[in-house]
MDTraj code that builds the backbone (N, CA, C; nanometers):
import mdtraj as md
import numpy as np

residues = "MET ASP ARG PRO ASP PHE LEU ASN VAL GLN VAL GLY ASP LEU VAL ALA VAL ASN GLN PRO GLY GLU LYS PRO TYR LEU ALA SER VAL ILE TYR VAL GLU GLY GLY ALA ARG PHE SER ALA ALA ASN TYR CYS GLN VAL VAL ARG GLU PRO ASP CYS ALA VAL ILE ASN ILE CYS PRO SER TRP ILE THR ASN ARG LEU PRO ARG GLY PRO GLU PRO GLU PRO GLN ASP LEU GLY ARG ARG ARG".split()
xyz = np.array([
    [0.0164, -0.2128, -4.3374],
    [-0.1063, -0.1994, -4.4146],
    [-0.1784, -0.0718, -4.3733],
    [-0.2204, 0.0075, -4.4710],
    [-0.2923, 0.1320, -4.4437],
    [-0.4353, 0.1029, -4.4019],
    [-0.4837, 0.1862, -4.3094],
    [-0.6240, 0.1753, -4.2675],
    [-0.7129, 0.2369, -4.3746],
    [-0.8279, 0.1760, -4.4027],
    [-0.9223, 0.2380, -4.4973],
    [-0.9689, 0.3734, -4.4450],
    [-0.9962, 0.4672, -4.5357],
    [-1.0386, 0.6024, -4.4973],
    [-1.1616, 0.6032, -4.4075],
    [-1.2548, 0.5118, -4.4316],
    [-1.3803, 0.5174, -4.3558],
    [-1.3606, 0.4900, -4.2074],
    [-1.2502, 0.4268, -4.1684],
    [-1.2261, 0.4002, -4.0266],
    [-1.1912, 0.5268, -3.9496],
    [-1.1479, 0.6307, -4.0195],
    [-1.1066, 0.7549, -3.9549],
    [-1.2041, 0.8702, -3.9756],
    [-1.3197, 0.8436, -4.0330],
    [-1.4141, 0.9511, -4.0652],
    [-1.4615, 1.0201, -3.9368],
    [-1.4770, 1.1546, -3.9476],
    [-1.5220, 1.2357, -3.8349],
    [-1.6250, 1.3363, -3.8843],
    [-1.7033, 1.3870, -3.7916],
    [-1.8013, 1.4915, -3.8241],
    [-1.7262, 1.6104, -3.8833],
    [-1.7788, 1.6630, -3.9926],
    [-1.7181, 1.7774, -4.0589],
    [-1.6342, 1.7400, -4.1792],
    [-1.6032, 1.6116, -4.1960],
    [-1.5247, 1.5679, -4.3114],
    [-1.6085, 1.5744, -4.4383],
    [-1.5418, 1.5990, -4.5491],
    [-1.6024, 1.5868, -4.6813],
    [-1.5593, 1.4517, -4.7347],
    [-1.6540, 1.3705, -4.7800],
    [-1.6224, 1.2346, -4.8228],
    [-1.6793, 1.2063, -4.9612],
    [-1.6122, 1.1175, -5.0317],
    [-1.6635, 1.0645, -5.1580],
    [-1.7321, 0.9331, -5.1239],
    [-1.8566, 0.9177, -5.1669],
    [-1.9362, 0.7999, -5.1336],
    [-1.9696, 0.7244, -5.2612],
    [-1.9476, 0.5939, -5.2587],
    [-1.9826, 0.5074, -5.3710],
    [-2.0811, 0.4031, -5.3189],
    [-2.2068, 0.4424, -5.3151],
    [-2.3150, 0.3590, -5.2639],
    [-2.3564, 0.2597, -5.3716],
    [-2.3726, 0.1317, -5.3371],
    [-2.4131, 0.0329, -5.4379],
    [-2.5419, 0.0738, -5.5099],
    [-2.5403, 0.0644, -5.6414],
    [-2.6576, 0.0957, -5.7212],
    [-2.6818, 0.2437, -5.7431],
    [-2.5942, 0.3294, -5.6926],
    [-2.6090, 0.4744, -5.7063],
    [-2.4852, 0.5320, -5.7740],
    [-2.5002, 0.6497, -5.8328],
    [-2.3878, 0.7229, -5.8881],
    [-2.3042, 0.7788, -5.7709],
    [-2.1701, 0.7719, -5.7765],
    [-2.0876, 0.8270, -5.6674],
    [-2.1169, 0.9759, -5.6453],
    [-2.1019, 1.0201, -5.5208],
    [-2.1309, 1.1593, -5.4868],
    [-2.0419, 1.2053, -5.3726],
    [-2.0344, 1.3376, -5.3545],
    [-1.9667, 1.3985, -5.2408],
    [-2.0685, 1.4249, -5.1326],
    [-2.0226, 1.4196, -5.0074],
    [-2.1123, 1.4442, -4.8958],
    [-2.0339, 1.4984, -4.7774],
    [-2.1031, 1.5720, -4.6921],
    [-2.0458, 1.6219, -4.5672],
    [-2.0970, 1.5352, -4.4531],
    [-2.0071, 1.4906, -4.3679],
    [-2.0433, 1.4033, -4.2563],
    [-2.1018, 1.4881, -4.1436],
    [-2.2233, 1.4509, -4.0974],
    [-2.2876, 1.5248, -3.9880],
    [-2.3037, 1.4407, -3.8617],
    [-2.2865, 1.3084, -3.8728],
    [-2.2994, 1.2210, -3.7548],
    [-2.2207, 1.0934, -3.7785],
    [-2.1500, 1.0485, -3.6761],
    [-2.0750, 0.9230, -3.6823],
    [-2.0978, 0.8496, -3.5517],
    [-2.1251, 0.7204, -3.5626],
    [-2.1411, 0.6374, -3.4434],
    [-2.0452, 0.5208, -3.4517],
    [-1.9692, 0.4996, -3.3454],
    [-1.8751, 0.3889, -3.3397],
    [-1.9419, 0.2627, -3.2908],
    [-1.8707, 0.1531, -3.3031],
    [-1.9233, 0.0243, -3.2607],
    [-1.9024, -0.0003, -3.1129],
    [-1.9615, -0.1051, -3.0634],
    [-1.9491, -0.1406, -2.9233],
    [-1.8097, -0.1940, -2.8908],
    [-1.7491, -0.2643, -2.9849],
    [-1.6166, -0.3231, -2.9606],
    [-1.5018, -0.2357, -3.0082],
    [-1.5273, -0.1531, -3.1088],
    [-1.4220, -0.0715, -3.1674],
    [-1.4700, 0.0727, -3.1780],
    [-1.3769, 0.1674, -3.1781],
    [-1.4159, 0.3083, -3.1918],
    [-1.4364, 0.3461, -3.3382],
    [-1.4029, 0.2564, -3.4317],
    [-1.4191, 0.2845, -3.5742],
    [-1.5676, 0.3038, -3.6068],
    [-1.5917, 0.3895, -3.7043],
    [-1.7296, 0.4193, -3.7433],
    [-1.8010, 0.2950, -3.7954],
    [-1.9261, 0.2749, -3.7515],
    [-2.0067, 0.1670, -3.8084],
    [-2.1417, 0.2183, -3.8582],
    [-2.1590, 0.3513, -3.8507],
    [-2.2819, 0.4155, -3.8985],
    [-2.2494, 0.5627, -3.9218],
    [-2.2904, 0.6170, -4.0354],
    [-2.2680, 0.7588, -4.0650],
    [-2.3943, 0.8211, -4.1223],
    [-2.4101, 0.9478, -4.0942],
    [-2.5157, 1.0260, -4.1565],
    [-2.4466, 1.1409, -4.2288],
    [-2.4842, 1.1606, -4.3542],
    [-2.4190, 1.2615, -4.4374],
    [-2.5218, 1.3501, -4.5061],
    [-2.4753, 1.4664, -4.5510],
    [-2.5554, 1.5546, -4.6356],
    [-2.4965, 1.5436, -4.7750],
    [-2.5758, 1.4892, -4.8678],
    [-2.5297, 1.4680, -5.0047],
    [-2.5298, 1.6005, -5.0798],
    [-2.4243, 1.6226, -5.1581],
    [-2.4157, 1.7417, -5.2415],
    [-2.4580, 1.7046, -5.3816],
    [-2.5198, 1.7825, -5.4602],
    [-2.5614, 1.9205, -5.4360],
    [-2.7054, 1.9351, -5.3880],
    [-2.7794, 1.8247, -5.3686],
    [-2.9223, 1.8376, -5.3353],
    [-2.9517, 1.8476, -5.1860],
    [-2.8489, 1.8387, -5.1019],
    [-2.8605, 1.8551, -4.9561],
    [-2.9497, 1.7500, -4.8900],
    [-2.9617, 1.6325, -4.9521],
    [-3.0387, 1.5238, -4.8913],
    [-2.9587, 1.4656, -4.7747],
    [-3.0254, 1.4405, -4.6630],
    [-2.9625, 1.3764, -4.5478],
    [-2.9798, 1.2262, -4.5640],
    [-2.8671, 1.1534, -4.5631],
    [-2.8693, 1.0108, -4.5934],
    [-2.7908, 0.9341, -4.4875],
    [-2.8434, 0.8200, -4.4472],
    [-2.7704, 0.7271, -4.3608],
    [-2.6914, 0.6336, -4.4508],
    [-2.5615, 0.6194, -4.4223],
    [-2.4786, 0.5345, -4.5069],
    [-2.3963, 0.4378, -4.4240],
    [-2.3517, 0.3349, -4.4900],
    [-2.2554, 0.2412, -4.4333],
    [-2.1165, 0.3028, -4.4528],
    [-2.0353, 0.3159, -4.3511],
    [-1.9037, 0.3788, -4.3660],
    [-1.8145, 0.3133, -4.4713],
    [-1.8330, 0.1860, -4.4973],
    [-1.7484, 0.1196, -4.5968],
    [-1.7764, 0.1696, -4.7389],
    [-1.8840, 0.2459, -4.7597],
    [-1.9132, 0.3052, -4.8900],
    [-1.8264, 0.4281, -4.9159],
    [-1.7580, 0.4777, -4.8124],
    [-1.6722, 0.5956, -4.8269],
    [-1.5427, 0.5531, -4.8957],
    [-1.5139, 0.6162, -5.0106],
    [-1.3942, 0.5809, -5.0866],
    [-1.2799, 0.6784, -5.0640],
    [-1.3103, 0.8032, -5.0295],
    [-1.2092, 0.9046, -5.0001],
    [-1.2597, 0.9949, -4.8911],
    [-1.1670, 1.0470, -4.8127],
    [-1.2008, 1.1353, -4.7016],
    [-1.1113, 1.2580, -4.7063],
    [-1.1727, 1.3762, -4.6970],
    [-1.0983, 1.5010, -4.6861],
    [-1.1258, 1.5563, -4.5471],
    [-1.0289, 1.5444, -4.4551],
    [-1.0530, 1.5919, -4.3185],
    [-1.0866, 1.7394, -4.3148],
    [-1.1649, 1.7747, -4.2159],
    [-1.1994, 1.9152, -4.1954],
    [-1.0717, 1.9914, -4.1657],
    [-1.0562, 2.1070, -4.2270],
    [-0.9376, 2.1896, -4.2055],
    [-0.9420, 2.2589, -4.0708],
    [-0.8375, 2.3353, -4.0400],
    [-0.8352, 2.4071, -3.9121],
    [-0.9445, 2.5134, -3.9072],
    [-0.9880, 2.5429, -3.7880],
    [-1.0900, 2.6460, -3.7703],
    [-1.0317, 2.7805, -3.8126],
    [-1.1121, 2.8651, -3.8787],
    [-1.0602, 2.9965, -3.9180],
    [-1.0310, 3.0827, -3.7964],
    [-0.9337, 3.1716, -3.8112],
    [-0.8992, 3.2643, -3.7036],
    [-1.0138, 3.3634, -3.6842],
    [-1.0458, 3.3967, -3.5591],
    [-1.1508, 3.4967, -3.5372],
    [-1.1068, 3.6321, -3.5919],
    [-1.2016, 3.7067, -3.6434],
    [-1.1715, 3.8386, -3.6983],
    [-1.2232, 3.9462, -3.6045],
    [-1.1458, 4.0519, -3.5909],
    [-1.1865, 4.1653, -3.5099],
    [-1.2673, 4.2587, -3.5987],
    [-1.3988, 4.2487, -3.5921],
    [-1.4854, 4.3291, -3.6775],
    [-1.4959, 4.4735, -3.6299],
    [-1.4508, 4.5007, -3.5078],
    [-1.4551, 4.6378, -3.4547],
    [-1.3550, 4.7279, -3.5238],
    [-1.2515, 4.6729, -3.5817],
    [-1.1471, 4.7523, -3.6478],
    [-1.1721, 4.7630, -3.7985],
    [-1.2834, 4.7147, -3.8427],
    [-1.3161, 4.7154, -3.9840],
    [-1.3562, 4.8551, -4.0313],
    [-1.3098, 4.8957, -4.1473],
    [-1.3448, 5.0299, -4.1982],
    [-1.4359, 5.0205, -4.3152],
])
top = md.Topology()
chain = top.add_chain()
for i, resn in enumerate(residues, 1):
    res = top.add_residue(resn, chain, resSeq=i)
    for name in ("N", "CA", "C"):
        top.add_atom(name, md.element.get_by_symbol(name[0]), res)
traj = md.Trajectory(xyz[None], top)
């Protein structure tokens, strides 16, 4: 059985949120807190797109998760012309 996406959510992820009574939206995860018994998320704080509202959500409202990609390679700006 596959684990639900919300169990693996991490800071920096882009998530699709389907909050009861609200229109679904995309959000960036800025805070995740695990439970006392399990490391799975039991509280999340996100920045809703496009209005940039900071919202506390229940992780089970997350329907899809796009993990944060690799960090970009540093650029040598001294060699720039």
